[in-house]
N, CA, C and O of each residue as an XYZ file, in Angstrom:
540
protein
N      -9.614   -103.988    -93.683
C      -9.332   -102.895    -94.569
C      -9.256   -101.620    -93.744
O     -10.100   -101.382    -92.881
N      -8.251   -100.804    -94.008
C      -8.030    -99.550    -93.305
C      -8.894    -98.448    -93.900
O      -9.094    -98.402    -95.113
N      -9.415    -97.543    -93.038
C     -10.156    -96.411    -93.588
C      -9.183    -95.459    -94.275
O      -8.037    -95.343    -93.840
N      -9.602    -94.786    -95.319
C      -8.712    -93.862    -96.007
C      -8.305    -92.715    -95.084
O      -9.027    -92.361    -94.152
N      -7.127    -92.140    -95.365
C      -6.585    -91.047    -94.549
C      -7.551    -89.857    -94.506
O      -7.643    -89.173    -93.486
N      -8.248    -89.614    -95.571
C      -9.152    -88.467    -95.596
C     -10.271    -88.632    -94.571
O     -10.718    -87.649    -93.980
N     -10.727    -89.866    -94.355
C     -11.770    -90.096    -93.350
C     -11.225    -89.877    -91.937
O     -11.928    -89.359    -91.069
N      -9.992    -90.267    -91.716
C      -9.367    -90.069    -90.399
C      -9.215    -88.568    -90.147
O      -9.538    -88.086    -89.061
N      -8.730    -87.835    -91.137
C      -8.575    -86.379    -90.989
C      -9.934    -85.723    -90.742
O     -10.051    -84.825    -89.908
N     -10.935    -86.162    -91.451
C     -12.274    -85.601    -91.288
C     -12.801    -85.878    -89.875
O     -13.411    -85.003    -89.260
N     -12.572    -87.065    -89.370
C     -13.029    -87.421    -88.020
C     -12.303    -86.581    -86.971
O     -12.927    -86.113    -86.018
N     -11.002    -86.386    -87.133
C     -10.220    -85.568    -86.197
C     -10.690    -84.120    -86.247
O     -10.845    -83.487    -85.203
N     -10.921    -83.587    -87.446
C     -11.394    -82.206    -87.590
C     -12.773    -82.041    -86.952
O     -13.024    -81.041    -86.279
N     -13.660    -83.000    -87.153
C     -14.999    -82.922    -86.568
C     -14.925    -82.954    -85.047
O     -15.662    -82.230    -84.377
N     -14.052    -83.777    -84.502
C     -13.875    -83.835    -83.053
C     -13.366    -82.502    -82.518
O     -13.857    -82.012    -81.501
N     -12.376    -81.908    -83.203
C     -11.808    -80.632    -82.767
C     -12.859    -79.529    -82.803
O     -12.952    -78.738    -81.865
N     -13.647    -79.464    -83.863
C     -14.695    -78.442    -83.963
C     -15.723    -78.653    -82.858
O     -16.173    -77.684    -82.248
N     -16.097    -79.876    -82.593
C     -17.062    -80.169    -81.534
C     -16.524    -79.780    -80.164
O     -17.258    -79.232    -79.341
N     -15.263    -80.056    -79.916
C     -14.665    -79.702    -78.628
C     -14.621    -78.191    -78.449
O     -14.915    -77.686    -77.365
N     -14.257    -77.466    -79.503
C     -14.205    -76.007    -79.419
C     -15.594    -75.422    -79.256
O     -15.769    -74.458    -78.511
N     -16.575    -75.974    -79.926
C     -17.950    -75.478    -79.820
C     -18.482    -75.686    -78.407
O     -19.251    -74.864    -77.908
N     -18.088    -76.757    -77.770
C     -18.529    -77.028    -76.407
C     -17.997    -76.001    -75.424
O     -18.696    -75.651    -74.473
N     -16.779    -75.505    -75.625
C     -16.216    -74.512    -74.712
C     -16.698    -73.113    -75.036
O     -16.608    -72.226    -74.188
N     -17.211    -72.888    -76.247
C     -17.676    -71.545    -76.622
C     -18.901    -71.143    -75.826
O     -19.105    -69.952    -75.591
N     -19.708    -72.072    -75.410
C     -20.905    -71.755    -74.648
C     -20.647    -71.631    -73.154
O     -21.560    -71.281    -72.406
N     -19.441    -71.905    -72.705
C     -19.119    -71.823    -71.283
C     -19.128    -70.367    -70.828
O     -18.972    -69.447    -71.631
N     -19.311    -70.182    -69.539
C     -19.307    -68.826    -68.984
C     -17.909    -68.227    -69.078
O     -16.916    -68.928    -68.887
N     -17.832    -66.927    -69.373
C     -16.521    -66.292    -69.422
C     -15.921    -66.235    -68.022
O     -16.660    -66.246    -67.037
N     -14.604    -66.176    -67.917
C     -13.992    -66.109    -66.592
C     -14.392    -64.801    -65.911
O     -14.655    -63.806    -66.587
N     -14.439    -64.795    -64.592
C     -14.835    -63.567    -63.897
C     -13.831    -62.454    -64.162
O     -12.626    -62.686    -64.262
N     -14.365    -61.227    -64.276
C     -13.491    -60.081    -64.496
C     -12.799    -59.735    -63.189
O     -13.402    -59.772    -62.116
N     -11.542    -59.405    -63.298
C     -10.786    -59.016    -62.117
C     -10.361    -57.569    -62.274
O     -10.025    -57.125    -63.372
N     -10.378    -56.841    -61.177
C      -9.941    -55.452    -61.191
C      -8.413    -55.454    -61.190
O      -7.785    -55.995    -60.280
N      -7.831    -54.851    -62.209
C      -6.383    -54.770    -62.273
C      -5.875    -53.465    -61.676
O      -4.797    -53.419    -61.084
N      -6.655    -52.419    -61.835
C      -6.290    -51.112    -61.308
C      -7.555    -50.381    -60.925
O      -8.637    -50.639    -61.452
N      -7.390    -49.470    -60.001
C      -8.499    -48.620    -59.634
C      -7.974    -47.214    -59.396
O      -6.786    -47.011    -59.146
N      -8.863    -46.265    -59.477
C      -8.517    -44.878    -59.208
C      -9.058    -44.545    -57.819
O     -10.219    -44.817    -57.514
N      -8.214    -43.961    -56.992
C      -8.591    -43.591    -55.634
C      -8.554    -42.072    -55.520
O      -7.599    -41.428    -55.955
N      -9.607    -41.509    -54.930
C      -9.663    -40.071    -54.679
C      -9.798    -39.863    -53.175
O     -10.745    -40.337    -52.549
N      -8.830    -39.143    -52.610
C      -8.834    -38.830    -51.186
C      -8.917    -37.325    -51.025
O      -8.260    -36.579    -51.752
N      -9.724    -36.878    -50.073
C      -9.783    -35.452    -49.773
C      -9.821    -35.321    -48.258
O     -10.626    -35.963    -47.583
N      -8.936    -34.477    -47.736
C      -8.872    -34.296    -46.293
C      -7.764    -33.334    -45.945
O      -7.369    -32.499    -46.759
N      -7.264    -33.455    -44.729
C      -6.173    -32.589    -44.298
C      -5.145    -33.402    -43.527
O      -5.447    -34.435    -42.930
N      -3.937    -32.903    -43.565
C      -2.815    -33.587    -42.930
C      -2.731    -33.140    -41.476
O      -1.945    -32.261    -41.124
N      -3.565    -33.770    -40.630
C      -3.575    -33.420    -39.215
C      -4.020    -34.613    -38.381
O      -4.793    -35.451    -38.845
N      -3.533    -34.685    -37.158
C      -3.853    -35.834    -36.315
C      -5.181    -35.721    -35.572
O      -5.686    -36.725    -35.068
N      -5.769    -34.499    -35.491
C      -6.996    -34.336    -34.719
C      -8.021    -33.547    -35.523
O      -7.772    -33.181    -36.672
N      -9.170    -33.288    -34.915
C     -10.216    -32.541    -35.602
C     -11.177    -33.462    -36.329
O     -11.099    -34.685    -36.213
N     -12.088    -32.853    -37.084
C     -13.118    -33.604    -37.805
C     -12.510    -34.495    -38.888
O     -11.581    -34.106    -39.596
N     -13.054    -35.678    -38.990
C     -12.656    -36.625    -40.039
C     -13.867    -37.461    -40.404
O     -13.907    -38.652    -40.093
N     -14.880    -36.851    -41.073
C     -16.107    -37.603    -41.387
C     -15.863    -38.827    -42.255
O     -16.650    -39.773    -42.219
N     -14.790    -38.826    -43.030
C     -14.470    -39.979    -43.874
C     -13.545    -40.965    -43.187
O     -13.195    -41.992    -43.769
N     -13.142    -40.670    -41.955
C     -12.247    -41.562    -41.215
C     -10.807    -41.072    -41.211
O     -10.434    -40.160    -41.949
N     -10.032    -41.690    -40.378
C      -8.607    -41.337    -40.259
C      -7.762    -42.351    -41.018
O      -8.062    -43.545    -41.054
N      -6.702    -41.839    -41.617
C      -5.789    -42.678    -42.399
C      -4.362    -42.330    -42.022
O      -4.098    -41.319    -41.372
N      -3.452    -43.188    -42.441
C      -2.026    -42.896    -42.368
C      -1.499    -42.983    -43.790
O      -1.640    -44.007    -44.458
N      -0.884    -41.882    -44.248
C      -0.275    -41.854    -45.574
C       1.223    -41.686    -45.394
O       1.679    -40.740    -44.751
N       1.978    -42.598    -45.960
C       3.441    -42.551    -45.874
C       3.966    -41.868    -47.129
O       3.653    -42.274    -48.248
N       4.767    -40.829    -46.931
C       5.359    -40.104    -48.067
C       6.795    -39.738    -47.710
O       7.071    -39.251    -46.613
N       7.690    -39.975    -48.635
C       9.116    -39.666    -48.463
C       9.669    -40.280    -47.178
O      10.479    -39.665    -46.484
N       9.223    -41.498    -46.870
C       9.766    -42.251    -45.742
C       9.189    -41.909    -44.380
O       9.683    -42.414    -43.372
N       8.158    -41.066    -44.310
C       7.573    -40.659    -43.036
C       6.067    -40.877    -43.060
O       5.410    -40.620    -44.069
N       5.521    -41.359    -41.932
C       4.074    -41.523    -41.800
C       3.434    -40.185    -41.451
O       3.950    -39.437    -40.620
N       2.300    -39.888    -42.095
C       1.570    -38.641    -41.865
C       0.116    -38.969    -41.563
O      -0.516    -39.706    -42.320
N      -0.438    -38.427    -40.449
C      -1.861    -38.620    -40.185
C      -2.667    -37.843    -41.221
O      -2.289    -36.742    -41.621
N      -3.774    -38.426    -41.647
C      -4.603    -37.795    -42.661
C      -6.061    -37.961    -42.250
O      -6.575    -39.077    -42.183
N      -6.724    -36.829    -41.972
C      -8.140    -36.828    -41.603
C      -8.943    -36.628    -42.877
O      -8.856    -35.569    -43.500
N      -9.725    -37.628    -43.275
C     -10.422    -37.555    -44.562
C     -11.826    -36.983    -44.423
O     -12.547    -37.252    -43.462
N     -12.183    -36.186    -45.419
C     -13.553    -35.700    -45.576
C     -14.281    -36.644    -46.533
O     -15.483    -36.880    -46.407
N     -13.524    -37.173    -47.487
C     -14.099    -38.040    -48.511
C     -13.010    -38.987    -49.003
O     -11.864    -38.584    -49.198
N     -13.379    -40.240    -49.198
C     -12.460    -41.201    -49.827
C     -13.282    -42.141    -50.696
O     -14.263    -42.741    -50.257
N     -12.842    -42.244    -51.947
C     -13.581    -43.025    -52.935
C     -12.608    -43.852    -53.771
O     -11.459    -43.460    -53.978
N     -13.081    -44.988    -54.243
C     -12.330    -45.818    -55.181
C     -13.233    -46.092    -56.376
O     -14.419    -46.384    -56.217
N     -12.666    -45.995    -57.563
C     -13.421    -46.211    -58.796
C     -12.743    -47.329    -59.583
O     -11.533    -47.304    -59.810
N     -13.549    -48.312    -59.996
C     -13.030    -49.416    -60.799
C     -14.171    -49.983    -61.616
O     -15.336    -49.835    -61.247
N     -13.851    -50.624    -62.711
C     -14.854    -51.319    -63.508
C     -15.034    -52.705    -62.912
O     -14.104    -53.511    -62.881
N     -16.243    -52.968    -62.442
C     -16.553    -54.270    -61.867
C     -17.843    -54.783    -62.494
O     -18.627    -54.002    -63.033
N     -18.061    -56.077    -62.428
C     -19.294    -56.668    -62.932
C     -20.469    -56.229    -62.065
O     -20.312    -55.931    -60.881
N     -21.651    -56.194    -62.682
C     -22.864    -55.841    -61.950
C     -23.063    -56.827    -60.802
O     -22.918    -58.038    -60.968
N     -23.392    -56.287    -59.655
C     -23.607    -57.137    -58.489
C     -22.371    -57.307    -57.626
O     -22.483    -57.759    -56.487
N     -21.194    -56.959    -58.133
C     -19.977    -57.052    -57.326
C     -19.840    -55.810    -56.462
O     -20.312    -54.731    -56.819
N     -19.198    -55.978    -55.342
C     -18.962    -54.862    -54.445
C     -17.904    -53.934    -55.027
O     -16.901    -54.401    -55.566
N     -18.117    -52.618    -54.923
C     -17.076    -51.701    -55.360
C     -15.882    -51.801    -54.411
O     -16.039    -52.203    -53.259
N     -14.702    -51.441    -54.884
C     -13.526    -51.554    -54.023
C     -13.614    -50.616    -52.828
O     -14.189    -49.531    -52.916
N     -13.048    -51.039    -51.731
C     -13.008    -50.221    -50.519
C     -11.654    -49.528    -50.427
O     -10.651    -50.028    -50.936
N     -11.638    -48.385    -49.779
C     -10.395    -47.654    -49.570
C      -9.871    -48.028    -48.189
O     -10.605    -47.968    -47.202
N      -8.609    -48.411    -48.123
C      -7.995    -48.828    -46.870
C      -7.676    -47.653    -45.952
O      -8.040    -46.512    -46.236
N      -6.996    -47.945    -44.854
C      -6.649    -46.927    -43.869
C      -5.175    -46.563    -43.876
O      -4.767    -45.645    -43.165
N      -4.368    -47.262    -44.663
C      -2.926    -47.007    -44.670
C      -2.384    -47.244    -46.077
O      -2.582    -48.307    -46.666
N      -1.695    -46.226    -46.602
C      -1.093    -46.320    -47.939
C       0.267    -45.641    -47.946
O       0.564    -44.794    -47.104
N       1.076    -46.028    -48.907
C       2.336    -45.351    -49.190
C       2.160    -44.604    -50.499
O       1.797    -45.192    -51.517
N       2.419    -43.304    -50.465
C       2.299    -42.489    -51.674
C       3.559    -42.641    -52.509
O       4.672    -42.521    -51.998
N       3.380    -42.901    -53.776
C       4.482    -43.024    -54.731
C       4.304    -41.964    -55.803
O       3.174    -41.640    -56.169
N       5.392    -41.423    -56.308
C       5.303    -40.424    -57.363
C       6.535    -39.550    -57.391
O       7.498    -39.807    -56.668
N       6.516    -38.508    -58.225
C       7.662    -37.596    -58.306
C       7.912    -36.916    -56.954
O       6.970    -36.549    -56.252
N       9.155    -36.760    -56.611
C       9.555    -36.176    -55.326
C       8.918    -34.796    -55.101
O       8.501    -34.483    -53.985
N       8.844    -33.977    -56.146
C       8.271    -32.629    -56.006
C       6.798    -32.706    -55.591
O       6.332    -31.916    -54.770
N       6.082    -33.657    -56.164
C       4.660    -33.834    -55.851
C       4.477    -34.316    -54.413
O       3.611    -33.819    -53.694
N       5.289    -35.279    -54.000
C       5.193    -35.801    -52.639
C       5.632    -34.754    -51.618
O       5.127    -34.736    -50.495
N       6.561    -33.887    -51.993
C       6.998    -32.799    -51.110
C       5.870    -31.810    -50.864
O       5.772    -31.244    -49.776
N       5.020    -31.594    -51.857
C       3.857    -30.719    -51.665
C       2.928    -31.300    -50.601
O       2.366    -30.567    -49.788
N       2.774    -32.629    -50.614
C       1.937    -33.269    -49.602
C       2.563    -33.119    -48.216
O       1.875    -32.726    -47.274
N       3.850    -33.424    -48.075
C       4.484    -33.380    -46.754
C       4.572    -31.954    -46.208
O       4.679    -31.767    -44.996
N       4.529    -30.948    -47.083
C       4.594    -29.551    -46.653
C       3.207    -28.941    -46.420
O       3.110    -27.795    -45.981
N       2.148    -29.679    -46.704
C       0.788    -29.143    -46.540
C       0.542    -28.786    -45.077
O       0.896    -29.538    -44.169
N      -0.069    -27.629    -44.870
C      -0.400    -27.167    -43.524
C      -1.712    -27.814    -43.068
O      -2.525    -28.211    -43.903
N      -1.926    -27.923    -41.754
C      -3.136    -28.574    -41.242
C      -4.439    -27.922    -41.701
O      -5.460    -28.603    -41.796
N      -4.429    -26.621    -41.988
C      -5.664    -25.942    -42.411
C      -5.925    -26.063    -43.916
O      -6.981    -25.647    -44.393
N      -4.984    -26.623    -44.659
C      -5.173    -26.791    -46.103
C      -5.923    -28.094    -46.400
O      -5.685    -29.122    -45.767
N      -6.826    -28.027    -47.368
C      -7.503    -29.234    -47.851
C      -6.632    -29.843    -48.942
O      -6.237    -29.171    -49.895
N      -6.346    -31.120    -48.781
C      -5.519    -31.858    -49.740
C      -6.439    -32.798    -50.516
O      -7.201    -33.564    -49.927
N      -6.357    -32.727    -51.843
C      -7.102    -33.657    -52.692
C      -6.091    -34.458    -53.501
O      -5.256    -33.888    -54.203
N      -6.168    -35.759    -53.401
C      -5.226    -36.662    -54.078
C      -6.019    -37.550    -55.030
O      -7.036    -38.130    -54.651
N      -5.552    -37.649    -56.247
C      -6.082    -38.599    -57.224
C      -4.930    -39.542    -57.547
O      -3.868    -39.101    -57.985
N      -5.136    -40.832    -57.333
C      -4.040    -41.790    -57.473
C      -4.523    -43.095    -58.081
O      -5.708    -43.424    -58.037
N      -3.582    -43.823    -58.644
C      -3.849    -45.164    -59.170
C      -3.461    -46.173    -58.104
O      -2.440    -46.024    -57.433
N      -4.288    -47.205    -57.955
C      -4.029    -48.245    -56.967
C      -4.190    -49.604    -57.619
O      -5.120    -49.818    -58.398
N      -3.306    -50.505    -57.310
C      -3.428    -51.892    -57.767
C      -3.891    -52.725    -56.587
O      -3.209    -52.768    -55.563
N      -5.042    -53.391    -56.703
C      -5.569    -54.173    -55.584
C      -4.524    -55.147    -55.038
O      -3.781    -55.778    -55.789
N      -4.491    -55.245    -53.730
C      -3.520    -56.113    -53.072
C      -2.256    -55.379    -52.679
O      -1.404    -55.937    -51.987
N      -2.123    -54.141    -53.110
C      -0.943    -53.336    -52.815
C      -1.321    -52.212    -51.858
O      -2.481    -51.804    -51.800
N      -0.353    -51.718    -51.115
C      -0.577    -50.556    -50.249
C      -0.008    -49.285    -50.867
O       0.071    -48.258    -50.193
N       0.381    -49.334    -52.109
C       0.941    -48.170    -52.793
C      -0.144    -47.415    -53.544
O      -1.008    -48.015    -54.184
N      -0.088    -46.100    -53.457
C      -0.918    -45.222    -54.277
C       0.025    -44.455    -55.180
O       0.909    -43.751    -54.691
N      -0.142    -44.576    -56.481
C       0.681    -43.862    -57.449
C      -0.024    -42.550    -57.759
O      -0.997    -42.518    -58.512
N       0.477    -41.474    -57.173
C      -0.190    -40.173    -57.224
C      -0.164    -39.623    -58.644
O       0.897    -39.472    -59.251
N      -1.363    -39.326    -59.162
C      -1.504    -38.730    -60.490
C      -1.553    -37.212    -60.383
O      -0.947    -36.499    -61.184
N      -2.283    -36.730    -59.381
C      -2.378    -35.291    -59.156
C      -2.645    -35.039    -57.678
O      -3.236    -35.862    -56.979
N      -2.192    -33.878    -57.228
C      -2.370    -33.477    -55.834
C      -2.684    -31.995    -55.828
O      -1.958    -31.197    -56.420
N      -3.772    -31.625    -55.155
C      -4.210    -30.232    -55.121
C      -4.284    -29.773    -53.678
O      -4.760    -30.508    -52.814
N      -3.808    -28.543    -53.409
C      -3.905    -27.943    -52.086
C      -4.815    -26.740    -52.152
O      -4.726    -25.940    -53.083
N      -5.704    -26.602    -51.154
C      -6.620    -25.456    -51.144
C      -6.720    -24.937    -49.715
O      -7.063    -25.727    -48.835
N      -6.455    -23.706    -49.425
C      -5.927    -22.693    -50.335
C      -4.501    -23.055    -50.758
O      -3.765    -23.743    -50.051
N      -4.156    -22.565    -51.929
C      -2.869    -22.939    -52.530
C      -1.679    -22.449    -51.707
O      -0.626    -23.087    -51.730
N      -1.810    -21.351    -50.991
C      -0.672    -20.811    -50.207
C      -1.027    -20.629    -48.774
O      -0.194    -20.189    -47.983
């Protein structure tokens, strides 16, 4: 004698609920950083003090030495994970007028850059750029 269809459906539904309940208690997948904010402060010069290290920033097709006073990366990471590190070489991306301000910066001016970075990339998408003194 065959079991009624309702019993088969009930058995299949119970199996599905049990399978889903088993995966609900599993650990969530690790969080991955999709984007980070990078803040660089320094001057566009090849020599002199660079307490934050020396970098090369490419803008408008040309490499520019950059002596950093401070370099930071901000991202949401799980507790216990290492915060992102700032590399030594990036290509600045953004509006031409903004990048022109960087390439025209004088060696005595302090340049502060706030940019978005996607891990695994060497591009910095410039959000804002400040020069001090302004002129």
